[in-house]
C-alpha positions, -999 to 999 in steps of 0.1 A, spaced: 354 -114 -328 381 -118 -304 362 -97 -277 331 -119 -282 351 -150 -278 368 -139 -247 334 -128 -232 319 -163 -242 351 -180 -229 345 -165 -194 312 -180 -189 324 -215 -200 331 -221 -164 305 -200 -148 310 -209 -111 348 -201 -114 340 -167 -129 312 -157 -106 333 -167 -76 361 -144 -90 338 -114 -96 322 -118 -62 356 -117 -46 367 -87 -66 331 -70 -59 337 -77 -23 372 -61 -21 362 -32 -40 331 -26 -18 353 -31 15 381 -5 0 356 22 -9 338 19 25 368 18 44 382 50 25 349 66 29 348 62 65 382 73 73 380 106 51 346 112 67 360 108 102 386 134 96 363 158 76 339 157 107 369 165 130 381 194 108 343 207 103 337 206 140 369 217 156 391 234 128 365 252 106 346 264 138 373 270 163 405 284 143 391 286 109 410 272 78 433 303 81 442 331 102 458 364 100 475 376 135 495 402 148 532 393 146 543 362 169 505 362 184 503 325 181 536 319 202 522 342 229 485 346 229 480 379 249 461 411 240 494 428 238 501 410 205 467 418 191 464 441 163 444 471 153 416 466 126 429 480 94 404 484 64 436 480 40 445 448 53 408 437 53 404 445 17 436 429 7 425 395 25 390 397 9 401 403 -26 427 373 -25 415 346 -50 398 317 -31 388 338 -1 349 336 4 345 357 36 362 367 68 356 381 104 373 396 132 378 378 165 390 394 199 398 364 222 408 362 257 411 335 285 389 344 315 375 330 347 337 323 343 318 322 375 287 318 391 281 317 429 308 299 443 316 277 410 346 290 387 358 276 356 384 288 331 371 296 297 379 309 264 358 342 257 356 349 218 343 385 208 326 380 174 308 400 146 276 379 150 265 382 114 300 375 97 307 348 121 275 330 114 282 333 76 316 319 82 311 292 108 273 288 109 275 292 146 238 299 148 233 258 136 252 251 169 226 266 193 208 240 214 187 266 233 180 303 229 187 327 199 217 338 182 236 371 192 231 407 176 257 434 169 261 455 199 239 434 222 250 429 258 245 389 257 266 357 257 262 324 240 279 299 262 288 262 255 263 239 275 292 220 288 306 251 305 270 263 316 262 228 333 295 231 351 285 265 366 250 254 370 236 280 346 208 280 323 192 300 298 187 337 308 212 335 339 237 357 344 275 346 340 304 367 354 336 370 333 368 382 349 404 385 332 432 411 325 424 440 300 445 454 274 463 478 294 469 454 323 438 464 344 413 438 358 383 435 334 350 422 348 316 419 331 282 404 340 262 393 310 230 373 303 231 339 286 210 344 254 218 308 240 234 275 248 257 258 224 263 221 216 296 214 200 307 181 185 338 185 201 338 178 239 367 201 245 349 230 230 317 221 245 330 227 280 355 259 275 339 284 252 317 314 255 309 340 228 301 377 232 296 405 206 329 421 193 319 457 205 311 445 238 344 424 242 363 454 230 347 474 257 352 450 284 390 443 276 396 481 269 408 473 232 389 496 212 391 486 176 414 456 182 414 422 173 435 390 179 426 372 148 411 378 113 395 345 104 393 336 69 367 315 51 374 296 17 351 291 -11 368 255 -12 390 239 11 415 225 -14 426 262 -22 439 265 14 477 261 3 474 287 -25 454 313 -3 481 307 25 510 316 1 493 346 -12 484 359 21 519 354 35 534 372 5 510 400 4 507 410 41 527 437 58 555 426 81 536 432 112 512 403 102 512 366 99 491 342 81 487 307 93 468 276 81 451 253 106 477 228 100 503 252 114 481 264 144 470 227 153 499 204 142 489 176 166 456 170 147 472 173 112 499 147 125 472 126 137 455 125 106 487 118 86 495 88 109 459 74 106 460 77 70 492 58 69 476 31 87 447 29 64 471 28 33 489 -2 48 454 -19 56 445 -10 19 477 -26 7 470 -58 25 435 -57 8 449 -52 -26 475 -81 -20 444 -104 -13 428 -90 -44 459 -98 -66 461 -133 -52 425 -141 -59 426 -128 -93 461 -146 -99 449 -178 -87 420 -178 -111 444 -171 -140 466 -199 -129 437 -223 -130 427 -211 -162 459 -217 -179 463 -251 -163 428 -262 -176 430 -249 -211 467 -258 -220 453 -284 -245 429 -259 -259 454 -233 -265 477 -259 -282 449 -271 -305 439 -234 -315 476 -226 -323 478 -260 -342 448 -253 -363 464 -220 -375 452 -194 -348 482 -172 -341 496 -170 -303 492 -132 -305 455 -137 -309 452 -164 -286 471 -139 -261 449 -112 -266 418 -135 -260 433 -142 -226 443 -106 -220 407 -94 -227 392 -125 -205 412 -112 -175 400 -75 -180 365 -85 -185 364 -104 -151 383 -75 -133 361 -49 -150 329 -67 -143 340 -73 -106 349 -36 -100 317 -23 -115 297 -46 -94 317 -36 -63 312 1 -72 275 -5 -75 273 -23 -42 295 3 -24 272 34 -33 240 23 -11 263 14 17 282 43 16 252 66 14 236 46 43 266 53 64 264 91 53 227 94 64 232 70 95 267 74 108 281 50 134 278 63 170 297 49 198 282 48 231 292 39 266 329 34 278 341 36 242 324 68 237 338 84 269 372 72 256 370 93 225 357 122 243 387 123 266 408 124 236 387 155 221 372 135 196 334 133 189 323 95 191 305 95 156 320 79 124 303 93 93 312 84 59 317 109 33 302 105 -5 330 115 -30 329 104 -65 367 102 -65 369 75 -38 347 53 -61 368 60 -93 401 57 -75 394 24 -59 378 11 -88 407 21 -113 434 8 -86 416 -27 -87 414 -25 -125 452 -15 -128 460 -46 -108 441 -68 -131 460 -53 -162 495 -61 -144 484 -97 -134 472 -101 -170 509 -99 -180 517 -135 -168 491 -156 -187 500 -135 -220 535 -143 -215 530 -180 -210 508 -179 -240 534 -163 -262 559 -189 -253 535 -219 -258 544 -251 -279 516 -263 -294 527 -301 -295 537 -301 -257 507 -283 -247 482 -307 -267 499 -336 -247 487 -322 -214 
């Protein structure tokens, strides 16, 4: 009976209730879209840069990350491979042999990162073939290269042209190689798009005179949330001559940037929640001011203050709950649209993002957790604010209230 009474009381002042519900729904909608966009941007960055370049985790020779030279590479070991593959949470893995080199064509020369890969395992791990803008994927043992289109453009090279790669080999001798371009790659990260070339692992080992060696064992995960547990397991299990590192350890500047941006988002959400609180609280104050005589009459007629307080509590919860549900319902199509049609910046703003190494695209991300968290947060705010009108009703004096 009390719940029915509370629901009817909400619609006694229909305009006030609709305004309050609309305000709550708008704030919930804004909070969900904001969080979805922020997490979508960083997930896109991690996907384009971290998962494709460093991987979520890597195994190196000891101290390789401090001094990335071929001398700190390691010999491929089947026992270590099995240990990594059998680690819970590891989906797949692949070896890489990386070396910085000079890429040239005619009179043009550019510095680049040459990555020797196992084409099959690399594609399974990072879906490299999906980045091919022109041409075809490499095959194991093939004498060909995949070149980022930005690097190819700098060298005035196209599909089928020959690129010359020059660097220092494992034993300190000069390593030179001429190889045909089989495919042009397009990366979301402008930095990768202008500095990377891929060749088959066997060809890279022959070119660098580094037989059966690799600079990194890149680890793919079944779920990105398992990264901390996988990293702890690998660090404990690997022999002393190896080290395991997460992408946060290898690229701390990106991780710090994400944390700083997340802190700014939480501040903005705090301001939103404060505005929501004022909106709900003002409605409660108006309700108390308008219904003092009503509460006094009910108490004088025999309705205990505890029951009146429960009705007021139910009214507040109903208002907040309906506003949250409407906000979540409205946010779903909005987030879905931003997932399918991400915000793309152009012009000078796009160039500014690219200078800092970021893709000028703002996609959203569709996660049920975001909808639930924001809806529950506003609902909890409603519960907390309902304490005040309940306290006022419990301290009501019927005679004094009826005079108002």
